[in-house]
PDB file with SEQRES, HELIX, SHEET and CRYST1 records, atoms N, CA, C and O in Angstrom:
SEQRES   1 A   83  UNK UNK UNK UNK UNK UNK UNK UNK UNK UNK UNK UNK UNK          
SEQRES   2 A   83  UNK UNK UNK UNK UNK UNK UNK UNK UNK UNK UNK UNK UNK          
SEQRES   3 A   83  UNK UNK UNK UNK UNK UNK UNK UNK UNK UNK UNK UNK UNK          
SEQRES   4 A   83  UNK UNK UNK UNK UNK UNK UNK UNK UNK UNK UNK UNK UNK          
SEQRES   5 A   83  UNK UNK UNK UNK UNK UNK UNK UNK UNK UNK UNK UNK UNK          
SEQRES   6 A   83  UNK UNK UNK UNK UNK UNK UNK UNK UNK UNK UNK UNK UNK          
SEQRES   7 A   83  UNK UNK UNK UNK UNK                                          
HELIX    1 AA1 UNK A    2  UNK A   26  1                                  25    
HELIX    2 AA2 UNK A   38  UNK A   77  1                                  40    
CRYST1    1.000    1.000    1.000  90.00  90.00  90.00 P 1           1          
ATOM      1  N   UNK A   1     112.351 105.340  88.427  1.00  0.00           N  
ATOM      2  CA  UNK A   1     111.865 105.014  89.745  1.00  0.00           C  
ATOM      3  C   UNK A   1     110.830 106.035  90.214  1.00  0.00           C  
ATOM      4  O   UNK A   1     109.855 105.673  90.872  1.00  0.00           O  
ATOM      5  N   UNK A   2     111.038 107.297  89.882  1.00  0.00           N  
ATOM      6  CA  UNK A   2     110.096 108.316  90.328  1.00  0.00           C  
ATOM      7  C   UNK A   2     108.730 108.127  89.648  1.00  0.00           C  
ATOM      8  O   UNK A   2     107.693 108.446  90.229  1.00  0.00           O  
ATOM      9  N   UNK A   3     108.742 107.603  88.407  1.00  0.00           N  
ATOM     10  CA  UNK A   3     107.470 107.342  87.726  1.00  0.00           C  
ATOM     11  C   UNK A   3     106.674 106.277  88.480  1.00  0.00           C  
ATOM     12  O   UNK A   3     105.448 106.347  88.562  1.00  0.00           O  
ATOM     13  N   UNK A   4     107.381 105.296  89.025  1.00  0.00           N  
ATOM     14  CA  UNK A   4     106.710 104.246  89.776  1.00  0.00           C  
ATOM     15  C   UNK A   4     105.990 104.820  90.989  1.00  0.00           C  
ATOM     16  O   UNK A   4     104.822 104.512  91.226  1.00  0.00           O  
ATOM     17  N   UNK A   5     106.698 105.664  91.765  1.00  0.00           N  
ATOM     18  CA  UNK A   5     106.091 106.222  92.978  1.00  0.00           C  
ATOM     19  C   UNK A   5     104.993 107.223  92.637  1.00  0.00           C  
ATOM     20  O   UNK A   5     104.010 107.336  93.369  1.00  0.00           O  
ATOM     21  N   UNK A   6     105.149 107.942  91.542  1.00  0.00           N  
ATOM     22  CA  UNK A   6     104.104 108.865  91.119  1.00  0.00           C  
ATOM     23  C   UNK A   6     102.845 108.107  90.736  1.00  0.00           C  
ATOM     24  O   UNK A   6     101.739 108.474  91.134  1.00  0.00           O  
ATOM     25  N   UNK A   7     103.022 107.055  89.965  1.00  0.00           N  
ATOM     26  CA  UNK A   7     101.871 106.232  89.567  1.00  0.00           C  
ATOM     27  C   UNK A   7     101.254 105.530  90.772  1.00  0.00           C  
ATOM     28  O   UNK A   7     100.032 105.410  90.867  1.00  0.00           O  
ATOM     29  N   UNK A   8     102.094 105.070  91.686  1.00  0.00           N  
ATOM     30  CA  UNK A   8     101.590 104.428  92.903  1.00  0.00           C  
ATOM     31  C   UNK A   8     100.767 105.398  93.728  1.00  0.00           C  
ATOM     32  O   UNK A   8      99.696 105.043  94.220  1.00  0.00           O  
ATOM     33  N   UNK A   9     101.256 106.618  93.886  1.00  0.00           N  
ATOM     34  CA  UNK A   9     100.520 107.634  94.635  1.00  0.00           C  
ATOM     35  C   UNK A   9      99.205 107.978  93.981  1.00  0.00           C  
ATOM     36  O   UNK A   9      98.192 108.122  94.664  1.00  0.00           O  
ATOM     37  N   UNK A  10      99.203 108.112  92.657  1.00  0.00           N  
ATOM     38  CA  UNK A  10      97.971 108.416  91.939  1.00  0.00           C  
ATOM     39  C   UNK A  10      96.987 107.256  92.058  1.00  0.00           C  
ATOM     40  O   UNK A  10      95.788 107.479  92.223  1.00  0.00           O  
ATOM     41  N   UNK A  11      97.472 106.041  91.978  1.00  0.00           N  
ATOM     42  CA  UNK A  11      96.605 104.881  92.096  1.00  0.00           C  
ATOM     43  C   UNK A  11      95.982 104.801  93.498  1.00  0.00           C  
ATOM     44  O   UNK A  11      94.794 104.513  93.639  1.00  0.00           O  
ATOM     45  N   UNK A  12      96.788 105.056  94.520  1.00  0.00           N  
ATOM     46  CA  UNK A  12      96.259 105.040  95.895  1.00  0.00           C  
ATOM     47  C   UNK A  12      95.218 106.130  96.100  1.00  0.00           C  
ATOM     48  O   UNK A  12      94.214 105.909  96.777  1.00  0.00           O  
ATOM     49  N   UNK A  13      95.447 107.301  95.524  1.00  0.00           N  
ATOM     50  CA  UNK A  13      94.473 108.391  95.653  1.00  0.00           C  
ATOM     51  C   UNK A  13      93.162 108.031  94.972  1.00  0.00           C  
ATOM     52  O   UNK A  13      92.087 108.290  95.513  1.00  0.00           O  
ATOM     53  N   UNK A  14      93.245 107.436  93.790  1.00  0.00           N  
ATOM     54  CA  UNK A  14      92.026 107.036  93.075  1.00  0.00           C  
ATOM     55  C   UNK A  14      91.279 105.952  93.851  1.00  0.00           C  
ATOM     56  O   UNK A  14      90.052 105.984  93.940  1.00  0.00           O  
ATOM     57  N   UNK A  15      92.007 105.006  94.404  1.00  0.00           N  
ATOM     58  CA  UNK A  15      91.359 103.948  95.192  1.00  0.00           C  
ATOM     59  C   UNK A  15      90.699 104.511  96.442  1.00  0.00           C  
ATOM     60  O   UNK A  15      89.609 104.077  96.815  1.00  0.00           O  
ATOM     61  N   UNK A  16      91.340 105.466  97.089  1.00  0.00           N  
ATOM     62  CA  UNK A  16      90.763 106.065  98.299  1.00  0.00           C  
ATOM     63  C   UNK A  16      89.490 106.832  97.974  1.00  0.00           C  
ATOM     64  O   UNK A  16      88.497 106.722  98.694  1.00  0.00           O  
ATOM     65  N   UNK A  17      89.514 107.603  96.900  1.00  0.00           N  
ATOM     66  CA  UNK A  17      88.315 108.355  96.509  1.00  0.00           C  
ATOM     67  C   UNK A  17      87.203 107.405  96.094  1.00  0.00           C  
ATOM     68  O   UNK A  17      86.039 107.628  96.426  1.00  0.00           O  
ATOM     69  N   UNK A  18      87.552 106.356  95.376  1.00  0.00           N  
ATOM     70  CA  UNK A  18      86.539 105.369  94.963  1.00  0.00           C  
ATOM     71  C   UNK A  18      85.924 104.673  96.181  1.00  0.00           C  
ATOM     72  O   UNK A  18      84.711 104.471  96.233  1.00  0.00           O  
ATOM     73  N   UNK A  19      86.750 104.312  97.147  1.00  0.00           N  
ATOM     74  CA  UNK A  19      86.233 103.660  98.349  1.00  0.00           C  
ATOM     75  C   UNK A  19      85.315 104.590  99.120  1.00  0.00           C  
ATOM     76  O   UNK A  19      84.277 104.159  99.621  1.00  0.00           O  
ATOM     77  N   UNK A  20      85.681 105.850  99.222  1.00  0.00           N  
ATOM     78  CA  UNK A  20      84.825 106.809  99.910  1.00  0.00           C  
ATOM     79  C   UNK A  20      83.510 107.001  99.161  1.00  0.00           C  
ATOM     80  O   UNK A  20      82.453 107.138  99.777  1.00  0.00           O  
ATOM     81  N   UNK A  21      83.577 107.009  97.840  1.00  0.00           N  
ATOM     82  CA  UNK A  21      82.361 107.163  97.054  1.00  0.00           C  
ATOM     83  C   UNK A  21      81.431 105.974  97.231  1.00  0.00           C  
ATOM     84  O   UNK A  21      80.212 106.122  97.136  1.00  0.00           O  
ATOM     85  N   UNK A  22      81.987 104.808  97.485  1.00  0.00           N  
ATOM     86  CA  UNK A  22      81.157 103.617  97.701  1.00  0.00           C  
ATOM     87  C   UNK A  22      80.620 103.546  99.126  1.00  0.00           C  
ATOM     88  O   UNK A  22      79.508 103.066  99.342  1.00  0.00           O  
ATOM     89  N   UNK A  23      81.386 104.011 100.087  1.00  0.00           N  
ATOM     90  CA  UNK A  23      80.999 103.889 101.492  1.00  0.00           C  
ATOM     91  C   UNK A  23      79.959 104.942 101.880  1.00  0.00           C  
ATOM     92  O   UNK A  23      78.986 104.622 102.563  1.00  0.00           O  
ATOM     93  N   UNK A  24      80.150 106.178 101.456  1.00  0.00           N  
ATOM     94  CA  UNK A  24      79.277 107.261 101.892  1.00  0.00           C  
ATOM     95  C   UNK A  24      77.835 107.069 101.423  1.00  0.00           C  
ATOM     96  O   UNK A  24      76.930 107.203 102.247  1.00  0.00           O  
ATOM     97  N   UNK A  25      77.565 106.764 100.150  1.00  0.00           N  
ATOM     98  CA  UNK A  25      76.163 106.572  99.761  1.00  0.00           C  
ATOM     99  C   UNK A  25      75.512 105.345 100.414  1.00  0.00           C  
ATOM    100  O   UNK A  25      74.286 105.268 100.483  1.00  0.00           O  
ATOM    101  N   UNK A  26      76.292 104.417 100.880  1.00  0.00           N  
ATOM    102  CA  UNK A  26      75.729 103.221 101.512  1.00  0.00           C  
ATOM    103  C   UNK A  26      74.975 103.571 102.790  1.00  0.00           C  
ATOM    104  O   UNK A  26      74.080 102.833 103.203  1.00  0.00           O  
ATOM    105  N   UNK A  27      75.327 104.684 103.415  1.00  0.00           N  
ATOM    106  CA  UNK A  27      74.664 105.082 104.649  1.00  0.00           C  
ATOM    107  C   UNK A  27      73.687 106.232 104.425  1.00  0.00           C  
ATOM    108  O   UNK A  27      73.265 106.877 105.384  1.00  0.00           O  
ATOM    109  N   UNK A  28      73.330 106.490 103.191  1.00  0.00           N  
ATOM    110  CA  UNK A  28      72.386 107.566 102.908  1.00  0.00           C  
ATOM    111  C   UNK A  28      70.995 107.163 103.380  1.00  0.00           C  
ATOM    112  O   UNK A  28      70.716 105.981 103.580  1.00  0.00           O  
ATOM    113  N   UNK A  29      70.131 108.147 103.555  1.00  0.00           N  
ATOM    114  CA  UNK A  29      68.768 107.895 104.009  1.00  0.00           C  
ATOM    115  C   UNK A  29      68.033 107.065 102.972  1.00  0.00           C  
ATOM    116  O   UNK A  29      67.990 107.416 101.793  1.00  0.00           O  
ATOM    117  N   UNK A  30      67.452 105.956 103.426  1.00  0.00           N  
ATOM    118  CA  UNK A  30      66.760 105.052 102.507  1.00  0.00           C  
ATOM    119  C   UNK A  30      65.265 105.272 102.494  1.00  0.00           C  
ATOM    120  O   UNK A  30      64.540 104.526 101.836  1.00  0.00           O  
ATOM    121  N   UNK A  31      64.789 106.273 103.201  1.00  0.00           N  
ATOM    122  CA  UNK A  31      63.370 106.568 103.202  1.00  0.00           C  
ATOM    123  C   UNK A  31      62.559 105.654 104.108  1.00  0.00           C  
ATOM    124  O   UNK A  31      61.366 105.455 103.880  1.00  0.00           O  
ATOM    125  N   UNK A  32      63.195 105.095 105.133  1.00  0.00           N  
ATOM    126  CA  UNK A  32      62.477 104.217 106.060  1.00  0.00           C  
ATOM    127  C   UNK A  32      61.556 105.045 106.938  1.00  0.00           C  
ATOM    128  O   UNK A  32      61.744 106.250 107.102  1.00  0.00           O  
ATOM    129  N   UNK A  33      60.574 104.389 107.490  1.00  0.00           N  
ATOM    130  CA  UNK A  33      59.635 105.052 108.393  1.00  0.00           C  
ATOM    131  C   UNK A  33      60.374 105.485 109.660  1.00  0.00           C  
ATOM    132  O   UNK A  33      61.325 104.820 110.071  1.00  0.00           O  
ATOM    133  N   UNK A  34      59.951 106.588 110.284  1.00  0.00           N  
ATOM    134  CA  UNK A  34      60.656 107.071 111.481  1.00  0.00           C  
ATOM    135  C   UNK A  34      60.621 106.095 112.651  1.00  0.00           C  
ATOM    136  O   UNK A  34      61.536 106.096 113.474  1.00  0.00           O  
ATOM    137  N   UNK A  35      59.603 105.274 112.742  1.00  0.00           N  
ATOM    138  CA  UNK A  35      59.500 104.335 113.856  1.00  0.00           C  
ATOM    139  C   UNK A  35      60.304 103.087 113.522  1.00  0.00           C  
ATOM    140  O   UNK A  35      59.801 102.183 112.854  1.00  0.00           O  
ATOM    141  N   UNK A  36      61.543 103.033 113.978  1.00  0.00           N  
ATOM    142  CA  UNK A  36      62.408 101.886 113.712  1.00  0.00           C  
ATOM    143  C   UNK A  36      62.473 101.017 114.963  1.00  0.00           C  
ATOM    144  O   UNK A  36      62.366 101.515 116.084  1.00  0.00           O  
ATOM    145  N   UNK A  37      62.648  99.731 114.762  1.00  0.00           N  
ATOM    146  CA  UNK A  37      62.765  98.825 115.895  1.00  0.00           C  
ATOM    147  C   UNK A  37      64.161  98.912 116.487  1.00  0.00           C  
ATOM    148  O   UNK A  37      65.058  99.502 115.886  1.00  0.00           O  
ATOM    149  N   UNK A  38      64.347  98.333 117.650  1.00  0.00           N  
ATOM    150  CA  UNK A  38      65.664  98.392 118.300  1.00  0.00           C  
ATOM    151  C   UNK A  38      66.715  97.665 117.476  1.00  0.00           C  
ATOM    152  O   UNK A  38      67.872  98.085 117.456  1.00  0.00           O  
ATOM    153  N   UNK A  39      66.353  96.612 116.811  1.00  0.00           N  
ATOM    154  CA  UNK A  39      67.308  95.868 115.962  1.00  0.00           C  
ATOM    155  C   UNK A  39      67.779  96.718 114.794  1.00  0.00           C  
ATOM    156  O   UNK A  39      68.955  96.684 114.430  1.00  0.00           O  
ATOM    157  N   UNK A  40      66.872  97.475 114.211  1.00  0.00           N  
ATOM    158  CA  UNK A  40      67.244  98.340 113.102  1.00  0.00           C  
ATOM    159  C   UNK A  40      68.140  99.478 113.584  1.00  0.00           C  
ATOM    160  O   UNK A  40      69.080  99.861 112.888  1.00  0.00           O  
ATOM    161  N   UNK A  41      67.861 100.015 114.754  1.00  0.00           N  
ATOM    162  CA  UNK A  41      68.704 101.079 115.303  1.00  0.00           C  
ATOM    163  C   UNK A  41      70.103 100.554 115.590  1.00  0.00           C  
ATOM    164  O   UNK A  41      71.086 101.249 115.337  1.00  0.00           O  
ATOM    165  N   UNK A  42      70.205  99.337 116.115  1.00  0.00           N  
ATOM    166  CA  UNK A  42      71.507  98.738 116.399  1.00  0.00           C  
ATOM    167  C   UNK A  42      72.275  98.486 115.109  1.00  0.00           C  
ATOM    168  O   UNK A  42      73.487  98.692 115.059  1.00  0.00           O  
ATOM    169  N   UNK A  43      71.583  98.046 114.073  1.00  0.00           N  
ATOM    170  CA  UNK A  43      72.234  97.824 112.783  1.00  0.00           C  
ATOM    171  C   UNK A  43      72.731  99.134 112.196  1.00  0.00           C  
ATOM    172  O   UNK A  43      73.815  99.179 111.613  1.00  0.00           O  
ATOM    173  N   UNK A  44      71.945 100.213 112.343  1.00  0.00           N  
ATOM    174  CA  UNK A  44      72.363 101.514 111.835  1.00  0.00           C  
ATOM    175  C   UNK A  44      73.586 102.012 112.598  1.00  0.00           C  
ATOM    176  O   UNK A  44      74.501 102.573 111.995  1.00  0.00           O  
ATOM    177  N   UNK A  45      73.615 101.815 113.908  1.00  0.00           N  
ATOM    178  CA  UNK A  45      74.775 102.236 114.711  1.00  0.00           C  
ATOM    179  C   UNK A  45      76.015 101.447 114.304  1.00  0.00           C  
ATOM    180  O   UNK A  45      77.114 101.998 114.250  1.00  0.00           O  
ATOM    181  N   UNK A  46      75.838 100.157 114.018  1.00  0.00           N  
ATOM    182  CA  UNK A  46      76.959  99.330 113.580  1.00  0.00           C  
ATOM    183  C   UNK A  46      77.497  99.830 112.248  1.00  0.00           C  
ATOM    184  O   UNK A  46      78.709  99.841 112.035  1.00  0.00           O  
ATOM    185  N   UNK A  47      76.612 100.243 111.351  1.00  0.00           N  
ATOM    186  CA  UNK A  47      77.034 100.788 110.059  1.00  0.00           C  
ATOM    187  C   UNK A  47      77.807 102.076 110.225  1.00  0.00           C  
ATOM    188  O   UNK A  47      78.762 102.324 109.489  1.00  0.00           O  
ATOM    189  N   UNK A  48      77.404 102.919 111.200  1.00  0.00           N  
ATOM    190  CA  UNK A  48      78.126 104.159 111.458  1.00  0.00           C  
ATOM    191  C   UNK A  48      79.537 103.878 111.956  1.00  0.00           C  
ATOM    192  O   UNK A  48      80.488 104.553 111.561  1.00  0.00           O  
ATOM    193  N   UNK A  49      79.667 102.882 112.820  1.00  0.00           N  
ATOM    194  CA  UNK A  49      80.992 102.523 113.332  1.00  0.00           C  
ATOM    195  C   UNK A  49      81.858 101.994 112.205  1.00  0.00           C  
ATOM    196  O   UNK A  49      83.038 102.336 112.122  1.00  0.00           O  
ATOM    197  N   UNK A  50      81.303 101.179 111.350  1.00  0.00           N  
ATOM    198  CA  UNK A  50      82.052 100.621 110.220  1.00  0.00           C  
ATOM    199  C   UNK A  50      82.533 101.743 109.298  1.00  0.00           C  
ATOM    200  O   UNK A  50      83.686 101.752 108.866  1.00  0.00           O  
ATOM    201  N   UNK A  51      81.647 102.675 109.007  1.00  0.00           N  
ATOM    202  CA  UNK A  51      82.026 103.791 108.136  1.00  0.00           C  
ATOM    203  C   UNK A  51      83.147 104.613 108.777  1.00  0.00           C  
ATOM    204  O   UNK A  51      84.092 105.015 108.098  1.00  0.00           O  
ATOM    205  N   UNK A  52      83.041 104.860 110.083  1.00  0.00           N  
ATOM    206  CA  UNK A  52      84.069 105.636 110.771  1.00  0.00           C  
ATOM    207  C   UNK A  52      85.416 104.926 110.725  1.00  0.00           C  
ATOM    208  O   UNK A  52      86.449 105.567 110.531  1.00  0.00           O  
ATOM    209  N   UNK A  53      85.414 103.599 110.903  1.00  0.00           N  
ATOM    210  CA  UNK A  53      86.660 102.842 110.851  1.00  0.00           C  
ATOM    211  C   UNK A  53      87.266 102.846 109.452  1.00  0.00           C  
ATOM    212  O   UNK A  53      88.482 102.970 109.301  1.00  0.00           O  
ATOM    213  N   UNK A  54      86.422 102.709 108.425  1.00  0.00           N  
ATOM    214  CA  UNK A  54      86.922 102.699 107.048  1.00  0.00           C  
ATOM    215  C   UNK A  54      87.514 104.054 106.685  1.00  0.00           C  
ATOM    216  O   UNK A  54      88.624 104.128 106.157  1.00  0.00           O  
ATOM    217  N   UNK A  55      86.780 105.124 106.965  1.00  0.00           N  
ATOM    218  CA  UNK A  55      87.261 106.456 106.622  1.00  0.00           C  
ATOM    219  C   UNK A  55      88.513 106.800 107.419  1.00  0.00           C  
ATOM    220  O   UNK A  55      89.463 107.354 106.865  1.00  0.00           O  
ATOM    221  N   UNK A  56      88.527 106.482 108.703  1.00  0.00           N  
ATOM    222  CA  UNK A  56      89.707 106.735 109.520  1.00  0.00           C  
ATOM    223  C   UNK A  56      90.910 105.935 109.054  1.00  0.00           C  
ATOM    224  O   UNK A  56      92.029 106.447 109.027  1.00  0.00           O  
ATOM    225  N   UNK A  57      90.683 104.685 108.688  1.00  0.00           N  
ATOM    226  CA  UNK A  57      91.787 103.851 108.182  1.00  0.00           C  
ATOM    227  C   UNK A  57      92.349 104.391 106.882  1.00  0.00           C  
ATOM    228  O   UNK A  57      93.565 104.423 106.696  1.00  0.00           O  
ATOM    229  N   UNK A  58      91.472 104.818 105.976  1.00  0.00           N  
ATOM    230  CA  UNK A  58      91.941 105.386 104.708  1.00  0.00           C  
ATOM    231  C   UNK A  58      92.708 106.680 104.944  1.00  0.00           C  
ATOM    232  O   UNK A  58      93.732 106.921 104.304  1.00  0.00           O  
ATOM    233  N   UNK A  59      92.226 107.506 105.850  1.00  0.00           N  
ATOM    234  CA  UNK A  59      92.928 108.751 106.161  1.00  0.00           C  
ATOM    235  C   UNK A  59      94.312 108.451 106.730  1.00  0.00           C  
ATOM    236  O   UNK A  59      95.285 109.114 106.372  1.00  0.00           O  
ATOM    237  N   UNK A  60      94.405 107.468 107.606  1.00  0.00           N  
ATOM    238  CA  UNK A  60      95.692 107.092 108.192  1.00  0.00           C  
ATOM    239  C   UNK A  60      96.662 106.605 107.114  1.00  0.00           C  
ATOM    240  O   UNK A  60      97.825 107.009 107.091  1.00  0.00           O  
ATOM    241  N   UNK A  61      96.186 105.743 106.233  1.00  0.00           N  
ATOM    242  CA  UNK A  61      97.046 105.206 105.167  1.00  0.00           C  
ATOM    243  C   UNK A  61      97.525 106.333 104.256  1.00  0.00           C  
ATOM    244  O   UNK A  61      98.696 106.363 103.877  1.00  0.00           O  
ATOM    245  N   UNK A  62      96.635 107.257 103.900  1.00  0.00           N  
ATOM    246  CA  UNK A  62      97.033 108.359 103.028  1.00  0.00           C  
ATOM    247  C   UNK A  62      98.040 109.277 103.711  1.00  0.00           C  
ATOM    248  O   UNK A  62      98.971 109.756 103.064  1.00  0.00           O  
ATOM    249  N   UNK A  63      97.872 109.528 105.001  1.00  0.00           N  
ATOM    250  CA  UNK A  63      98.829 110.383 105.716  1.00  0.00           C  
ATOM    251  C   UNK A  63     100.203 109.712 105.804  1.00  0.00           C  
ATOM    252  O   UNK A  63     101.225 110.374 105.625  1.00  0.00           O  
ATOM    253  N   UNK A  64     100.235 108.419 106.075  1.00  0.00           N  
ATOM    254  CA  UNK A  64     101.509 107.709 106.163  1.00  0.00           C  
ATOM    255  C   UNK A  64     102.171 107.670 104.784  1.00  0.00           C  
ATOM    256  O   UNK A  64     103.388 107.821 104.678  1.00  0.00           O  
ATOM    257  N   UNK A  65     101.378 107.468 103.729  1.00  0.00           N  
ATOM    258  CA  UNK A  65     101.932 107.464 102.371  1.00  0.00           C  
ATOM    259  C   UNK A  65     102.497 108.830 102.007  1.00  0.00           C  
ATOM    260  O   UNK A  65     103.569 108.920 101.410  1.00  0.00           O  
ATOM    261  N   UNK A  66     101.783 109.888 102.361  1.00  0.00           N  
ATOM    262  CA  UNK A  66     102.276 111.243 102.074  1.00  0.00           C  
ATOM    263  C   UNK A  66     103.564 111.518 102.838  1.00  0.00           C  
ATOM    264  O   UNK A  66     104.505 112.077 102.273  1.00  0.00           O  
ATOM    265  N   UNK A  67     103.625 111.137 104.111  1.00  0.00           N  
ATOM    266  CA  UNK A  67     104.836 111.340 104.907  1.00  0.00           C  
ATOM    267  C   UNK A  67     106.002 110.540 104.334  1.00  0.00           C  
ATOM    268  O   UNK A  67     107.124 111.040 104.254  1.00  0.00           O  
ATOM    269  N   UNK A  68     105.736 109.305 103.939  1.00  0.00           N  
ATOM    270  CA  UNK A  68     106.785 108.487 103.323  1.00  0.00           C  
ATOM    271  C   UNK A  68     107.283 109.089 102.016  1.00  0.00           C  
ATOM    272  O   UNK A  68     108.482 109.071 101.736  1.00  0.00           O  
ATOM    273  N   UNK A  69     106.360 109.622 101.215  1.00  0.00           N  
ATOM    274  CA  UNK A  69     106.757 110.273  99.968  1.00  0.00           C  
ATOM    275  C   UNK A  69     107.616 111.497 100.211  1.00  0.00           C  
ATOM    276  O   UNK A  69     108.591 111.722  99.494  1.00  0.00           O  
ATOM    277  N   UNK A  70     107.273 112.283 101.205  1.00  0.00           N  
ATOM    278  CA  UNK A  70     108.074 113.472 101.529  1.00  0.00           C  
ATOM    279  C   UNK A  70     109.467 113.047 101.996  1.00  0.00           C  
ATOM    280  O   UNK A  70     110.467 113.616 101.559  1.00  0.00           O  
ATOM    281  N   UNK A  71     109.535 112.063 102.870  1.00  0.00           N  
ATOM    282  CA  UNK A  71     110.844 111.606 103.355  1.00  0.00           C  
ATOM    283  C   UNK A  71     111.681 111.032 102.211  1.00  0.00           C  
ATOM    284  O   UNK A  71     112.876 111.309 102.109  1.00  0.00           O  
ATOM    285  N   UNK A  72     111.051 110.241 101.361  1.00  0.00           N  
ATOM    286  CA  UNK A  72     111.785 109.638 100.234  1.00  0.00           C  
ATOM    287  C   UNK A  72     112.299 110.719  99.298  1.00  0.00           C  
ATOM    288  O   UNK A  72     113.455 110.675  98.876  1.00  0.00           O  
ATOM    289  N   UNK A  73     111.453 111.692  98.967  1.00  0.00           N  
ATOM    290  CA  UNK A  73     111.858 112.749  98.052  1.00  0.00           C  
ATOM    291  C   UNK A  73     112.965 113.591  98.667  1.00  0.00           C  
ATOM    292  O   UNK A  73     113.911 113.966  97.974  1.00  0.00           O  
ATOM    293  N   UNK A  74     112.864 113.893  99.955  1.00  0.00           N  
ATOM    294  CA  UNK A  74     113.894 114.684 100.642  1.00  0.00           C  
ATOM    295  C   UNK A  74     115.216 113.935 100.663  1.00  0.00           C  
ATOM    296  O   UNK A  74     116.262 114.525 100.390  1.00  0.00           O  
ATOM    297  N   UNK A  75     115.189 112.655 100.981  1.00  0.00           N  
ATOM    298  CA  UNK A  75     116.420 111.858 101.036  1.00  0.00           C  
ATOM    299  C   UNK A  75     117.046 111.711  99.649  1.00  0.00           C  
ATOM    300  O   UNK A  75     118.269 111.671  99.519  1.00  0.00           O  
ATOM    301  N   UNK A  76     116.229 111.633  98.643  1.00  0.00           N  
ATOM    302  CA  UNK A  76     116.740 111.461  97.277  1.00  0.00           C  
ATOM    303  C   UNK A  76     117.440 112.722  96.798  1.00  0.00           C  
ATOM    304  O   UNK A  76     118.443 112.642  96.089  1.00  0.00           O  
ATOM    305  N   UNK A  77     116.922 113.886  97.179  1.00  0.00           N  
ATOM    306  CA  UNK A  77     117.482 115.153  96.723  1.00  0.00           C  
ATOM    307  C   UNK A  77     118.640 115.650  97.586  1.00  0.00           C  
ATOM    308  O   UNK A  77     119.276 116.648  97.245  1.00  0.00           O  
ATOM    309  N   UNK A  78     118.917 114.983  98.674  1.00  0.00           N  
ATOM    310  CA  UNK A  78     119.963 115.454  99.592  1.00  0.00           C  
ATOM    311  C   UNK A  78     121.325 115.060  99.035  1.00  0.00           C  
ATOM    312  O   UNK A  78     121.553 113.901  98.687  1.00  0.00           O  
ATOM    313  N   UNK A  79     122.225 116.035  98.955  1.00  0.00           N  
ATOM    314  CA  UNK A  79     123.572 115.795  98.460  1.00  0.00           C  
ATOM    315  C   UNK A  79     124.548 115.939  99.611  1.00  0.00           C  
ATOM    316  O   UNK A  79     124.491 116.915 100.358  1.00  0.00           O  
ATOM    317  N   UNK A  80     125.427 114.994  99.755  1.00  0.00           N  
ATOM    318  CA  UNK A  80     126.443 115.057 100.791  1.00  0.00           C  
ATOM    319  C   UNK A  80     127.712 115.627 100.180  1.00  0.00           C  
ATOM    320  O   UNK A  80     128.495 114.900  99.568  1.00  0.00           O  
ATOM    321  N   UNK A  81     127.912 116.904 100.344  1.00  0.00           N  
ATOM    322  CA  UNK A  81     129.085 117.557  99.794  1.00  0.00           C  
ATOM    323  C   UNK A  81     130.069 117.841 100.927  1.00  0.00           C  
ATOM    324  O   UNK A  81     129.668 118.288 102.002  1.00  0.00           O  
ATOM    325  N   UNK A  82     131.344 117.585 100.689  1.00  0.00           N  
ATOM    326  CA  UNK A  82     132.324 117.898 101.741  1.00  0.00           C  
ATOM    327  C   UNK A  82     132.487 119.407 101.895  1.00  0.00           C  
ATOM    328  O   UNK A  82     132.393 120.157 100.924  1.00  0.00           O  
ATOM    329  N   UNK A  83     132.730 119.833 103.120  1.00  0.00           N  
ATOM    330  CA  UNK A  83     132.882 121.264 103.386  1.00  0.00           C  
ATOM    331  C   UNK A  83     134.301 121.699 103.173  1.00  0.00           C  
ATOM    332  O   UNK A  83     134.620 122.875 103.350  1.00  0.00           O  
TER     333      UNK A  83                                                      
END                                                                             
C-alpha cells in the first residue's frame, strides 16, 4: 500500500512540474511591438489571471496532498498500547 501512495505522490509531483513548465513559457515575451491595442492588453491581462489561477490551484492541491500524506503516515505508525 505504501508503494501505491509513494508512486501516486511522485506522479502528482511530475504532473505539477510539467504543468508549470507548460504554463510559464506560454506567457513569455513574444517580441511584440510596445504599442499594443486595448484588446491585446485585455487579452494579456486575462492570460495573467489564468496563469495565477492555475499556479494557485496546483499549489493548493499539492499542499492538501502533502497534508493528507503526513496524516496518513502518522495514523499508520501510531500504536495503541495499553498503559
